[in-house]
VEXTI-729682 format. One record per residue (C-alpha): z, y, x. Coordinates in Angstrom, 3 decimals, padded with zeros to 6 digits. Layout:
REM VEXTI-729682
atom w: Z; v: Y; u: X
...
***
This chain:
REM VEXTI-729682
atom w: 071.002; v: -107.786; u: 093.675
atom w: 070.353; v: -104.560; u: 091.913
atom w: 067.229; v: -102.517; u: 091.204
atom w: 067.852; v: -099.054; u: 092.509
atom w: 065.614; v: -096.006; u: 091.747
atom w: 066.217; v: -093.009; u: 094.112
atom w: 064.784; v: -089.538; u: 093.830
atom w: 065.630; v: -086.452; u: 095.942
atom w: 064.888; v: -082.879; u: 094.753
atom w: 061.406; v: -082.080; u: 095.523
atom w: 060.933; v: -079.862; u: 098.585
atom w: 059.259; v: -076.673; u: 097.574
atom w: 055.561; v: -075.944; u: 099.001
atom w: 056.244; v: -072.589; u: 100.514
atom w: 056.764; v: -073.744; u: 104.042
atom w: 058.247; v: -076.577; u: 106.056
atom w: 061.847; v: -077.242; u: 104.952
atom w: 064.912; v: -076.159; u: 106.911
atom w: 067.710; v: -078.317; u: 108.045
atom w: 069.801; v: -077.282; u: 104.946
atom w: 067.163; v: -078.746; u: 102.731
atom w: 066.993; v: -081.812; u: 104.730
atom w: 070.729; v: -082.428; u: 104.584
atom w: 071.166; v: -081.572; u: 100.878
atom w: 068.692; v: -084.045; u: 099.402
atom w: 065.854; v: -085.869; u: 101.337
atom w: 068.001; v: -087.175; u: 104.358
atom w: 071.079; v: -088.592; u: 102.365
atom w: 068.519; v: -090.149; u: 099.799
atom w: 066.836; v: -091.808; u: 102.790
atom w: 070.143; v: -092.998; u: 104.386
atom w: 071.192; v: -094.365; u: 101.059
atom w: 067.886; v: -096.187; u: 100.410
atom w: 067.795; v: -097.640; u: 103.816
atom w: 071.556; v: -099.002; u: 103.394
atom w: 070.793; v: -100.525; u: 099.914
atom w: 067.541; v: -102.284; u: 101.297
atom w: 069.597; v: -103.750; u: 104.055
atom w: 072.105; v: -105.090; u: 101.520
atom w: 069.126; v: -106.734; u: 099.682
atom w: 068.566; v: -104.494; u: 096.804
atom w: 065.182; v: -103.856; u: 095.273
atom w: 064.844; v: -100.073; u: 096.086
atom w: 062.147; v: -097.467; u: 095.023
atom w: 062.602; v: -094.208; u: 096.675
atom w: 060.253; v: -091.399; u: 095.239
atom w: 059.823; v: -087.817; u: 096.375
atom w: 056.885; v: -085.242; u: 096.264
atom w: 056.109; v: -081.628; u: 096.987
atom w: 056.910; v: -079.057; u: 094.336
atom w: 053.760; v: -077.005; u: 094.227
atom w: 053.884; v: -074.594; u: 091.149
atom w: 055.309; v: -071.107; u: 090.571
atom w: 055.071; v: -067.768; u: 091.914
atom w: 056.233; v: -068.358; u: 095.502
atom w: 053.283; v: -070.686; u: 095.938
atom w: 050.865; v: -067.957; u: 094.883
atom w: 052.431; v: -065.334; u: 096.971
atom w: 052.547; v: -067.694; u: 100.108
atom w: 048.787; v: -068.494; u: 099.523
atom w: 048.012; v: -064.806; u: 099.320
atom w: 049.880; v: -063.989; u: 102.523
atom w: 048.040; v: -066.884; u: 104.271
atom w: 044.675; v: -065.469; u: 103.082
atom w: 043.635; v: -068.733; u: 101.277
atom w: 043.446; v: -070.112; u: 097.768
atom w: 046.576; v: -071.640; u: 096.235
atom w: 045.002; v: -075.153; u: 096.075
atom w: 044.070; v: -074.875; u: 099.743
atom w: 047.507; v: -073.679; u: 100.708
atom w: 049.234; v: -076.389; u: 098.766
atom w: 046.907; v: -079.130; u: 100.280
atom w: 047.829; v: -077.816; u: 103.701
atom w: 051.542; v: -077.627; u: 103.176
atom w: 051.724; v: -081.072; u: 101.412
atom w: 050.322; v: -082.604; u: 104.541
atom w: 052.749; v: -080.528; u: 106.639
atom w: 055.684; v: -081.567; u: 104.712
atom w: 054.658; v: -085.186; u: 104.580
atom w: 054.410; v: -085.078; u: 108.367
atom w: 057.757; v: -083.541; u: 108.783
atom w: 059.254; v: -086.321; u: 106.583
atom w: 057.569; v: -088.851; u: 108.771
atom w: 058.927; v: -087.122; u: 111.946
atom w: 062.361; v: -087.559; u: 110.460
atom w: 061.801; v: -091.200; u: 109.555
atom w: 061.999; v: -090.658; u: 105.752
atom w: 061.346; v: -094.019; u: 104.266
atom w: 059.834; v: -092.825; u: 101.026
atom w: 058.121; v: -095.582; u: 098.912
atom w: 055.905; v: -092.743; u: 097.695
atom w: 055.500; v: -089.087; u: 098.465
atom w: 053.456; v: -087.407; u: 095.755
atom w: 052.472; v: -083.960; u: 094.469
atom w: 053.523; v: -082.075; u: 091.380
atom w: 049.989; v: -080.752; u: 091.166
atom w: 048.604; v: -084.230; u: 090.649
atom w: 046.641; v: -084.944; u: 087.493
atom w: 049.260; v: -087.554; u: 086.489
atom w: 051.895; v: -084.790; u: 086.266
atom w: 049.612; v: -082.501; u: 084.300
atom w: 049.112; v: -085.237; u: 081.716
atom w: 052.772; v: -086.185; u: 081.531
atom w: 054.101; v: -082.674; u: 081.468
atom w: 051.655; v: -081.825; u: 078.525
atom w: 052.782; v: -085.022; u: 076.766
atom w: 056.519; v: -083.984; u: 076.895
atom w: 055.760; v: -080.464; u: 075.777
atom w: 053.776; v: -081.804; u: 072.783
atom w: 056.486; v: -084.411; u: 071.692
atom w: 059.234; v: -081.937; u: 072.120
atom w: 057.438; v: -079.391; u: 069.965
atom w: 056.913; v: -081.989; u: 067.423
atom w: 060.642; v: -082.821; u: 067.480
atom w: 061.563; v: -079.210; u: 066.889
atom w: 062.876; v: -078.563; u: 070.409
atom w: 060.134; v: -076.204; u: 071.493
atom w: 059.090; v: -073.082; u: 069.673
atom w: 056.839; v: -070.096; u: 070.390
atom w: 058.706; v: -066.860; u: 070.511
atom w: 057.904; v: -063.214; u: 071.274
atom w: 060.035; v: -062.313; u: 074.246
atom w: 060.744; v: -059.286; u: 076.461
atom w: 059.768; v: -059.630; u: 080.103
atom w: 059.732; v: -057.410; u: 083.083
atom w: 056.394; v: -056.186; u: 084.059
atom w: 055.774; v: -054.582; u: 087.448
atom w: 053.229; v: -051.883; u: 087.274
atom w: 052.900; v: -051.809; u: 091.144
atom w: 052.233; v: -055.562; u: 091.204
atom w: 050.115; v: -055.632; u: 088.028
atom w: 051.775; v: -058.720; u: 086.709
atom w: 054.730; v: -059.994; u: 084.733
atom w: 057.563; v: -061.061; u: 086.928
atom w: 059.051; v: -064.510; u: 086.735
atom w: 062.853; v: -064.259; u: 086.584
atom w: 063.535; v: -065.109; u: 090.225
atom w: 061.076; v: -062.227; u: 091.219
atom w: 063.256; v: -059.606; u: 089.369
atom w: 066.352; v: -058.319; u: 091.177
atom w: 068.927; v: -055.850; u: 090.451
atom w: 072.641; v: -055.341; u: 089.763
atom w: 074.545; v: -057.981; u: 087.943
atom w: 075.931; v: -056.525; u: 084.640
atom w: 078.851; v: -058.931; u: 084.995
atom w: 080.200; v: -058.428; u: 088.681
atom w: 078.094; v: -055.470; u: 089.900
atom w: 076.482; v: -057.586; u: 092.673
atom w: 073.562; v: -055.593; u: 093.881
atom w: 071.238; v: -058.599; u: 094.781
atom w: 071.521; v: -060.620; u: 091.643
atom w: 068.260; v: -062.481; u: 090.620
atom w: 066.784; v: -062.523; u: 087.155
atom w: 067.856; v: -066.025; u: 086.384
atom w: 071.395; v: -066.131; u: 087.976
atom w: 073.676; v: -064.082; u: 090.082
atom w: 074.451; v: -065.868; u: 093.279
atom w: 077.844; v: -063.903; u: 093.517
atom w: 079.500; v: -064.767; u: 090.319
atom w: 077.273; v: -067.645; u: 089.203
atom w: 076.588; v: -066.164; u: 085.755
atom w: 073.196; v: -067.197; u: 084.029
atom w: 071.137; v: -064.082; u: 083.431
atom w: 067.948; v: -062.785; u: 081.731
atom w: 065.827; v: -060.324; u: 083.829
atom w: 066.100; v: -057.634; u: 081.190
atom w: 069.843; v: -057.628; u: 081.540
atom w: 069.782; v: -056.425; u: 085.139
atom w: 070.823; v: -052.871; u: 086.040
atom w: 068.273; v: -051.040; u: 088.099
atom w: 065.858; v: -053.786; u: 088.288
atom w: 063.048; v: -053.924; u: 090.928
atom w: 060.282; v: -056.404; u: 091.864
atom w: 061.297; v: -058.509; u: 094.876
atom w: 057.566; v: -059.058; u: 095.581
atom w: 056.763; v: -055.413; u: 096.333
atom w: 060.296; v: -053.810; u: 096.158
atom w: 058.945; v: -051.340; u: 093.627
atom w: 061.191; v: -050.002; u: 091.013
atom w: 058.215; v: -049.120; u: 088.819
atom w: 059.066; v: -051.788; u: 086.237
atom w: 059.226; v: -051.962; u: 082.515
atom w: 059.992; v: -054.295; u: 079.721
atom w: 057.015; v: -055.640; u: 077.800
atom w: 056.636; v: -058.180; u: 074.957
atom w: 054.818; v: -061.421; u: 075.671
atom w: 054.595; v: -064.825; u: 074.000
atom w: 056.201; v: -067.895; u: 075.551
atom w: 057.291; v: -071.368; u: 074.583
atom w: 061.068; v: -071.917; u: 074.619
atom w: 062.896; v: -075.180; u: 075.102
atom w: 065.801; v: -075.263; u: 072.675
atom w: 068.404; v: -076.392; u: 074.830
atom w: 071.107; v: -074.923; u: 072.577
atom w: 070.311; v: -077.448; u: 069.982
atom w: 070.969; v: -080.183; u: 072.512
atom w: 074.322; v: -078.937; u: 073.631
atom w: 076.524; v: -081.432; u: 071.796
atom w: 074.404; v: -084.407; u: 072.898
atom w: 074.239; v: -083.283; u: 076.474
atom w: 077.979; v: -082.719; u: 076.662
atom w: 078.610; v: -086.204; u: 075.191
atom w: 076.208; v: -087.559; u: 077.946
atom w: 077.910; v: -085.770; u: 080.703
atom w: 081.424; v: -086.971; u: 079.437
atom w: 080.184; v: -090.518; u: 079.913
atom w: 078.800; v: -089.896; u: 083.419
atom w: 080.107; v: -092.138; u: 086.142
atom w: 079.415; v: -091.805; u: 089.931
atom w: 078.983; v: -087.981; u: 089.776
atom w: 081.013; v: -086.082; u: 092.376
atom w: 083.182; v: -083.184; u: 091.052
atom w: 080.527; v: -080.534; u: 092.150
atom w: 078.006; v: -082.009; u: 089.783
atom w: 080.228; v: -082.350; u: 086.716
atom w: 081.844; v: -078.918; u: 087.198
atom w: 078.444; v: -077.064; u: 087.371
atom w: 077.260; v: -079.133; u: 084.374
atom w: 080.333; v: -078.122; u: 082.295
atom w: 080.369; v: -074.601; u: 083.348
atom w: 076.958; v: -074.206; u: 082.037
atom w: 077.851; v: -075.966; u: 078.748
atom w: 081.084; v: -073.959; u: 078.361
atom w: 079.226; v: -070.605; u: 078.767
atom w: 076.791; v: -071.879; u: 076.083
atom w: 073.283; v: -073.194; u: 076.916
atom w: 070.464; v: -070.787; u: 076.508
atom w: 067.120; v: -071.641; u: 075.048
atom w: 064.892; v: -071.219; u: 078.185
atom w: 061.235; v: -070.067; u: 078.305
atom w: 059.232; v: -073.022; u: 079.729
atom w: 055.976; v: -071.043; u: 080.295
atom w: 055.082; v: -068.290; u: 082.733
atom w: 052.251; v: -065.684; u: 083.156
atom w: 050.672; v: -067.328; u: 086.103
atom w: 047.177; v: -068.785; u: 087.031
atom w: 048.492; v: -071.606; u: 089.226
atom w: 050.187; v: -074.449; u: 087.479
atom w: 049.842; v: -076.860; u: 084.577
atom w: 047.896; v: -075.447; u: 081.696
atom w: 049.615; v: -075.137; u: 078.281
atom w: 047.510; v: -077.127; u: 075.940
atom w: 047.493; v: -077.891; u: 072.120
atom w: 047.241; v: -081.113; u: 070.402
atom w: 043.574; v: -081.460; u: 071.034
atom w: 043.886; v: -081.054; u: 074.698
atom w: 042.424; v: -077.580; u: 074.871
atom w: 044.103; v: -074.413; u: 076.040
atom w: 046.653; v: -073.275; u: 073.428
atom w: 045.505; v: -070.103; u: 071.687
atom w: 047.295; v: -067.038; u: 073.188
atom w: 048.347; v: -069.010; u: 076.202
atom w: 045.013; v: -068.985; u: 078.146
atom w: 046.644; v: -067.242; u: 081.124
atom w: 049.841; v: -069.022; u: 080.992
atom w: 051.115; v: -072.130; u: 082.595
atom w: 054.333; v: -074.282; u: 082.389
atom w: 057.315; v: -073.173; u: 084.178
atom w: 057.838; v: -074.868; u: 087.470
atom w: 061.378; v: -076.112; u: 086.569
atom w: 059.953; v: -077.773; u: 083.398
atom w: 057.227; v: -079.830; u: 085.202
atom w: 058.935; v: -080.516; u: 088.613
atom w: 061.392; v: -083.189; u: 087.410
atom w: 058.718; v: -084.800; u: 085.375
atom w: 056.995; v: -085.306; u: 088.613
atom w: 059.556; v: -088.005; u: 089.534
atom w: 058.005; v: -090.159; u: 086.712
atom w: 054.372; v: -089.087; u: 087.558
atom w: 054.772; v: -089.819; u: 091.266
atom w: 056.020; v: -093.261; u: 090.342
atom w: 052.918; v: -093.701; u: 088.220
atom w: 050.788; v: -092.827; u: 091.279
atom w: 052.703; v: -095.197; u: 093.333
atom w: 052.037; v: -097.905; u: 090.978
atom w: 048.210; v: -096.956; u: 091.002
atom w: 048.122; v: -097.295; u: 094.853
atom w: 050.310; v: -100.412; u: 095.188
atom w: 049.788; v: -102.225; u: 091.940
atom w: 053.407; v: -101.839; u: 091.095
atom w: 054.696; v: -101.579; u: 087.587
atom w: 055.998; v: -098.034; u: 086.979
atom w: 057.139; v: -098.685; u: 083.498
atom w: 059.596; v: -101.282; u: 084.640
atom w: 061.309; v: -098.393; u: 086.525
atom w: 061.208; v: -095.643; u: 083.859
atom w: 060.852; v: -097.060; u: 080.437
atom w: 064.019; v: -098.944; u: 079.098
atom w: 061.719; v: -100.781; u: 076.646
atom w: 059.721; v: -102.106; u: 079.581
atom w: 062.537; v: -103.377; u: 081.735
atom w: 064.142; v: -100.204; u: 083.168
atom w: 067.399; v: -100.883; u: 081.302
atom w: 068.658; v: -102.795; u: 084.414
atom w: 067.662; v: -100.053; u: 086.831
atom w: 070.478; v: -097.869; u: 088.542
atom w: 069.007; v: -094.515; u: 088.810
atom w: 070.366; v: -092.232; u: 091.702
atom w: 069.444; v: -088.537; u: 092.099
atom w: 070.055; v: -086.387; u: 095.278
atom w: 070.063; v: -082.603; u: 095.305
atom w: 071.682; v: -079.409; u: 096.506
atom w: 074.263; v: -077.667; u: 094.232
atom w: 071.687; v: -075.043; u: 093.237
atom w: 069.629; v: -077.716; u: 091.435
atom w: 072.416; v: -079.418; u: 089.590
atom w: 072.048; v: -077.470; u: 086.272
atom w: 068.370; v: -078.424; u: 086.094
atom w: 069.035; v: -082.002; u: 086.666
atom w: 072.119; v: -082.467; u: 084.349
atom w: 070.931; v: -080.142; u: 081.481
atom w: 067.414; v: -079.096; u: 081.579
atom w: 065.382; v: -082.347; u: 082.593
atom w: 067.840; v: -084.457; u: 080.372
atom w: 067.010; v: -082.143; u: 077.485
atom w: 063.329; v: -083.144; u: 078.047
atom w: 064.079; v: -086.833; u: 078.368
atom w: 066.647; v: -087.211; u: 075.579
atom w: 064.823; v: -084.675; u: 073.299
atom w: 061.617; v: -086.656; u: 073.587
atom w: 063.167; v: -089.423; u: 071.551
atom w: 061.265; v: -091.871; u: 073.745
atom w: 062.968; v: -094.703; u: 075.676
atom w: 062.914; v: -093.021; u: 079.207
atom w: 065.419; v: -093.849; u: 081.829
atom w: 068.231; v: -091.325; u: 082.476
atom w: 070.113; v: -090.877; u: 085.748
atom w: 073.121; v: -093.017; u: 086.335
atom w: 074.622; v: -091.411; u: 089.513
atom w: 073.955; v: -088.040; u: 090.734
atom w: 074.882; v: -086.950; u: 094.264
atom w: 075.101; v: -083.185; u: 094.770
atom w: 075.826; v: -081.358; u: 098.027
atom w: 077.027; v: -077.980; u: 098.999
atom w: 075.094; v: -075.850; u: 101.499
atom w: 074.804; v: -076.270; u: 105.316
atom w: 075.560; v: -072.681; u: 106.511
atom w: 073.979; v: -070.942; u: 109.481
atom w: 076.480; v: -068.840; u: 111.424
atom w: 078.100; v: -067.462; u: 108.324
atom w: 074.992; v: -067.194; u: 106.119
atom w: 072.784; v: -069.621; u: 104.178
atom w: 069.722; v: -071.172; u: 105.692
atom w: 066.704; v: -069.523; u: 104.006
atom w: 063.038; v: -070.350; u: 103.875
atom w: 062.054; v: -067.070; u: 102.479
atom w: 063.972; v: -065.098; u: 105.085
atom w: 062.963; v: -067.566; u: 107.795
atom w: 066.652; v: -067.983; u: 108.856
atom w: 067.899; v: -071.182; u: 110.559
atom w: 066.024; v: -074.054; u: 112.149
atom w: 063.174; v: -075.822; u: 110.365
atom w: 062.205; v: -079.313; u: 110.408
atom w: 059.063; v: -078.965; u: 112.618
atom w: 061.078; v: -076.780; u: 115.015
atom w: 063.939; v: -079.044; u: 115.109
atom w: 061.775; v: -082.075; u: 116.122
atom w: 060.421; v: -080.244; u: 119.094
atom w: 063.865; v: -079.886; u: 120.647
atom w: 065.721; v: -083.012; u: 119.853
atom w: 064.864; v: -086.509; u: 118.540
atom w: 065.217; v: -087.210; u: 114.867
atom w: 068.116; v: -089.386; u: 115.324
atom w: 070.193; v: -086.608; u: 116.777
atom w: 069.709; v: -084.402; u: 113.609
atom w: 070.021; v: -087.343; u: 111.217
atom w: 073.534; v: -088.271; u: 112.776
atom w: 074.871; v: -084.748; u: 113.022
atom w: 073.812; v: -083.695; u: 109.471
atom w: 075.253; v: -086.796; u: 107.772
atom w: 078.317; v: -086.808; u: 109.995
atom w: 079.025; v: -083.334; u: 108.803
atom w: 077.481; v: -083.709; u: 105.324
atom w: 078.332; v: -080.761; u: 103.021
atom w: 079.925; v: -082.988; u: 100.445
atom w: 083.208; v: -081.295; u: 099.452
atom w: 082.382; v: -077.779; u: 100.733
atom w: 079.751; v: -075.946; u: 102.579
atom w: 079.364; v: -077.104; u: 106.183
atom w: 078.720; v: -074.738; u: 109.038
atom w: 076.135; v: -075.715; u: 111.507
atom w: 076.663; v: -074.550; u: 115.155
atom w: 074.826; v: -075.303; u: 118.192
atom w: 078.222; v: -076.090; u: 120.001
atom w: 079.348; v: -078.627; u: 117.435
atom w: 075.813; v: -080.126; u: 117.407
atom w: 076.007; v: -080.582; u: 121.176
atom w: 079.592; v: -081.958; u: 121.039
atom w: 078.858; v: -084.525; u: 118.370
atom w: 075.760; v: -085.936; u: 119.964
atom w: 077.289; v: -086.184; u: 123.451
atom w: 080.411; v: -087.789; u: 122.162
atom w: 079.319; v: -090.005; u: 119.254
atom w: 075.857; v: -091.124; u: 120.485
atom w: 075.638; v: -090.682; u: 124.086
atom w: 079.241; v: -091.667; u: 125.095
atom w: 080.496; v: -093.921; u: 122.302
atom w: 077.352; v: -095.802; u: 121.306
atom w: 074.758; v: -095.259; u: 124.194
atom w: 077.174; v: -095.745; u: 127.066
atom w: 078.503; v: -098.948; u: 125.541
atom w: 075.068; v: -100.510; u: 125.143
atom w: 074.000; v: -099.339; u: 128.533
atom w: 077.006; v: -100.750; u: 130.297
atom w: 077.151; v: -104.229; u: 128.783
atom w: 073.320; v: -104.919; u: 129.015
atom w: 073.003; v: -103.563; u: 132.569
atom w: 076.063; v: -105.616; u: 133.677
atom w: 074.622; v: -108.859; u: 132.012
atom w: 071.491; v: -108.349; u: 134.081
atom w: 073.451; v: -107.668; u: 137.333
atom w: 075.971; v: -110.498; u: 137.038
atom w: 074.585; v: -113.109; u: 134.543
atom w: 070.854; v: -112.914; u: 135.283
atom w: 070.065; v: -111.203; u: 132.026
atom w: 071.242; v: -114.062; u: 129.986
atom w: 074.018; v: -114.209; u: 127.361
atom w: 076.680; v: -116.353; u: 129.075
atom w: 078.611; v: -119.305; u: 127.815
atom w: 082.147; v: -120.256; u: 128.849
atom w: 085.541; v: -118.791; u: 128.239
atom w: 087.815; v: -118.874; u: 125.189
atom w: 088.633; v: -116.000; u: 122.841
atom w: 092.183; v: -114.605; u: 123.062
atom w: 094.200; v: -111.906; u: 121.731
atom w: 091.734; v: -109.061; u: 122.451
atom w: 089.037; v: -110.934; u: 120.572
atom w: 091.392; v: -111.588; u: 117.669
atom w: 092.350; v: -107.921; u: 117.312
atom w: 088.708; v: -106.815; u: 117.488
atom w: 087.791; v: -109.373; u: 114.662
atom w: 090.660; v: -108.051; u: 112.566
atom w: 089.517; v: -104.488; u: 112.927
atom w: 085.884; v: -105.469; u: 112.031
atom w: 087.195; v: -107.279; u: 108.962
atom w: 088.589; v: -104.140; u: 107.691
atom w: 086.096; v: -101.544; u: 108.791
atom w: 082.818; v: -103.303; u: 107.964
atom w: 083.577; v: -103.592; u: 104.174
atom w: 085.064; v: -100.073; u: 104.170
atom w: 081.908; v: -098.664; u: 105.647
atom w: 079.527; v: -100.527; u: 103.244
atom w: 081.696; v: -099.433; u: 100.235
atom w: 081.304; v: -095.837; u: 101.409
atom w: 077.487; v: -096.364; u: 101.558
atom w: 077.512; v: -097.767; u: 098.091
atom w: 079.591; v: -094.865; u: 096.714
atom w: 077.465; v: -092.447; u: 098.657
atom w: 080.456; v: -090.863; u: 100.664
atom w: 078.548; v: -090.141; u: 103.762
atom w: 080.870; v: -088.510; u: 105.909
atom w: 083.344; v: -091.355; u: 105.461
atom w: 080.475; v: -093.978; u: 106.059
atom w: 079.709; v: -092.097; u: 109.398
atom w: 083.321; v: -092.068; u: 110.220
atom w: 083.654; v: -095.848; u: 109.857
atom w: 080.464; v: -096.440; u: 111.753
atom w: 081.687; v: -094.392; u: 114.652
atom w: 085.121; v: -096.145; u: 114.383
atom w: 083.360; v: -099.494; u: 114.706
atom w: 081.537; v: -098.405; u: 117.848
atom w: 084.787; v: -097.000; u: 119.191
atom w: 086.499; v: -100.356; u: 118.579
atom w: 083.848; v: -102.003; u: 120.655
atom w: 084.566; v: -099.669; u: 123.500
atom w: 088.315; v: -100.234; u: 123.217
atom w: 087.706; v: -104.020; u: 123.335
atom w: 085.450; v: -103.815; u: 126.349
atom w: 088.025; v: -101.761; u: 128.143
atom w: 090.672; v: -104.319; u: 127.427
atom w: 088.485; v: -107.357; u: 128.300
atom w: 087.138; v: -105.660; u: 131.449
atom w: 084.752; v: -108.439; u: 132.277
atom w: 083.801; v: -106.410; u: 135.553
atom w: 087.372; v: -106.874; u: 136.824
atom w: 087.807; v: -110.491; u: 135.512
atom w: 084.605; v: -111.478; u: 137.328
atom w: 086.275; v: -111.292; u: 140.662
atom w: 088.713; v: -114.091; u: 139.856
atom w: 087.617; v: -115.744; u: 136.540
atom w: 083.987; v: -115.846; u: 135.714
atom w: 084.662; v: -117.666; u: 132.306
atom w: 087.013; v: -114.850; u: 131.285
atom w: 084.236; v: -112.330; u: 132.178
atom w: 081.822; v: -114.456; u: 130.357
atom w: 083.629; v: -114.142; u: 127.042
atom w: 083.917; v: -110.308; u: 127.400
atom w: 080.252; v: -110.080; u: 128.127
atom w: 079.288; v: -112.343; u: 125.282
atom w: 081.379; v: -110.509; u: 122.672
atom w: 080.013; v: -107.347; u: 124.207
atom w: 076.426; v: -108.173; u: 123.746
atom w: 077.205; v: -109.430; u: 120.140
atom w: 078.819; v: -106.120; u: 119.382
atom w: 075.824; v: -104.231; u: 120.714
atom w: 073.696; v: -106.222; u: 118.264
atom w: 076.091; v: -105.541; u: 115.417
atom w: 076.227; v: -101.801; u: 116.412
atom w: 072.378; v: -101.695; u: 116.187
atom w: 072.363; v: -103.404; u: 112.855
atom w: 074.788; v: -101.058; u: 111.195
atom w: 073.165; v: -097.951; u: 112.801
atom w: 069.785; v: -098.715; u: 111.108
atom w: 070.279; v: -096.468; u: 108.028
atom w: 071.216; v: -093.392; u: 110.118
atom w: 069.622; v: -093.505; u: 113.477
atom w: 066.693; v: -095.910; u: 113.065
atom w: 064.874; v: -095.301; u: 116.274
atom w: 067.937; v: -096.084; u: 118.601
atom w: 068.915; v: -099.010; u: 116.420
atom w: 065.332; v: -100.419; u: 116.815
atom w: 065.549; v: -099.963; u: 120.542
atom w: 068.940; v: -101.763; u: 120.625
atom w: 067.759; v: -104.724; u: 118.496
atom w: 064.524; v: -105.101; u: 120.305
atom w: 066.162; v: -105.200; u: 123.703
atom w: 068.415; v: -107.920; u: 122.409
atom w: 065.607; v: -109.852; u: 120.850
atom w: 067.115; v: -109.814; u: 117.348
atom w: 064.482; v: -111.126; u: 114.844
atom w: 063.553; v: -108.920; u: 111.917
atom w: 065.014; v: -111.414; u: 109.296
atom w: 068.424; v: -111.205; u: 110.970
atom w: 068.686; v: -107.272; u: 110.915
atom w: 069.974; v: -107.216; u: 107.350
atom w: 073.540; v: -106.452; u: 106.104
atom w: 073.912; v: -110.095; u: 104.771
atom w: 077.702; v: -110.232; u: 105.285
atom w: 078.474; v: -112.200; u: 102.079
atom w: 082.019; v: -112.042; u: 101.168
atom w: 082.900; v: -110.841; u: 104.796
atom w: 084.595; v: -114.135; u: 105.577
atom w: 081.971; v: -114.725; u: 108.274
atom w: 082.554; v: -111.469; u: 110.254
atom w: 084.396; v: -113.437; u: 112.858
atom w: 081.197; v: -115.281; u: 113.522
atom w: 079.232; v: -112.028; u: 114.113
atom w: 080.773; v: -111.546; u: 117.518
atom w: 079.465; v: -114.926; u: 118.685
atom w: 076.280; v: -115.079; u: 116.789
atom w: 073.647; v: -114.702; u: 119.452
atom w: 072.431; v: -118.031; u: 121.148
atom w: 073.944; v: -118.771; u: 124.399
atom w: 071.470; v: -118.277; u: 127.177
atom w: 069.489; v: -115.635; u: 125.165
atom w: 067.465; v: -113.396; u: 127.576
atom w: 068.250; v: -109.673; u: 127.173
atom w: 067.122; v: -106.551; u: 128.732
atom w: 068.663; v: -103.090; u: 128.868
atom w: 066.967; v: -100.690; u: 126.402
atom w: 065.357; v: -097.396; u: 127.515
atom w: 067.813; v: -094.525; u: 127.693
atom w: 069.049; v: -094.275; u: 124.024
atom w: 070.451; v: -090.731; u: 124.208
atom w: 070.122; v: -087.911; u: 126.628
atom w: 073.056; v: -085.591; u: 126.576
atom w: 072.661; v: -081.942; u: 125.479
atom w: 073.462; v: -079.434; u: 128.120
atom w: 075.021; v: -075.993; u: 127.936
atom w: 071.670; v: -074.618; u: 129.194
atom w: 069.922; v: -076.260; u: 126.041
atom w: 072.417; v: -074.504; u: 123.729
atom w: 071.818; v: -071.252; u: 125.517
atom w: 068.058; v: -071.564; u: 125.212
atom w: 068.336; v: -072.629; u: 121.432
atom w: 070.646; v: -069.819; u: 120.715
atom w: 068.127; v: -067.286; u: 122.184
atom w: 065.339; v: -068.871; u: 120.234
atom w: 066.885; v: -069.409; u: 117.000
atom w: 070.069; v: -067.354; u: 116.900
atom w: 073.752; v: -068.306; u: 117.586
atom w: 076.769; v: -067.025; u: 119.432
atom w: 075.058; v: -065.733; u: 122.446
atom w: 072.471; v: -063.578; u: 120.533
***
């Protein structure tokens, strides 16, 4: 069995995340982690809140509290949101933690010692109205490449070109909207990514397990020519820039490290904090000289974070010259769109995790977002498709099957799994299909092809429904109780199997099914071996086992629900 390290892009601190954030990093990482644990792998899933940068300062200012207080409050809110959606983090840390301060300052010092960081005088946009230098994302203007009028200072969302804020035409502050801005000189530390370009390209060339989306973005940045990027900012909140003595670096007393320099380092720092709390060995996961050479490291993120994970963070790791673990497999997602536009935290557009959990159980969202995962292209969210998918896949295909077979067992077989009867053609056909679909489903999980994994899961549930229709124990019971018994027995074993394979994606419903059937915890794994024993899965439960129907697994979503949600959040009827 493998050792698998999993990280998902850190949710930013400026508010509870929307469903697009959830679908693009945290949820697929959780589904993958759960599946790999069921297969018996040693899994460590790390995440944290990303707490530095200008948006945190502005959000705290708007809330009328200190940045520290704001981050404390929002870390707790995001941790609770994760718990509500059944995120199985092994540790959920904070990028503002002392461990990340120390590790970020360590990397900066060793990169400078290795000639990959240098101090430069740079030109930066200063807003007279705001009384501050503006970080690149808080300068907007017209793109000099494509004339898009809402380009940000770091990148144009229209043409994708990397930019410097001083290149923008008619720049203005996105904080205040003021055009009273000017370019001033200021000192910053620059990470010399250009010096690492050949080594990074060679590393990307060797990458395996990356989807085309990730490699295409990495090569695009490499082909355009990597820029040396400033890794400090004129801010108060963040990790202080220190010298070799540990004191504030001269001339950098009012500067901190750029959030995108320290945020990925938090993956390591959070693992250190996990080890402190649990007694685990963080070095065995991150240091190849301490045992991490046998770790398979998988990252999950949205497409807007790919360049930082494939180029900027690897520049830090490789450039340090130290034996740190690099990512092996990288899973990048496109966006979930909201009625033609992007979900947006800053614009409060879409449905957010705390709101979503108020109107529907987490299983509903988990299933819908992964069954429609934005893997090959952006995926449009609509209330109509949400309703249709939940009602069809969960309520009709899975929920109705479990409800029918368990209630029938209670009514005709005293709530006990019956003996009697011999399998025939219907049972043989069912086993044949399971022998094909279960290995396919697991392979899709292993290769992180979530839409396909969900499709196979649903197909297995549908195969059970088809079998039950053919076996028709309620009809057979009238003339042949033994024939009815085999249909019921196979049906109950299928219900158990359905619960077992549903665990990564709809954990609450899966637990209800398995509890109702009395399945011990040790038997809820995916220990299918070489799959030669799949035929035994449909007759694995002990004859005479007492079972009970679970509580209602899924309530159907009504048209009136969709109408109410559309009025509240937006949609076709608004």
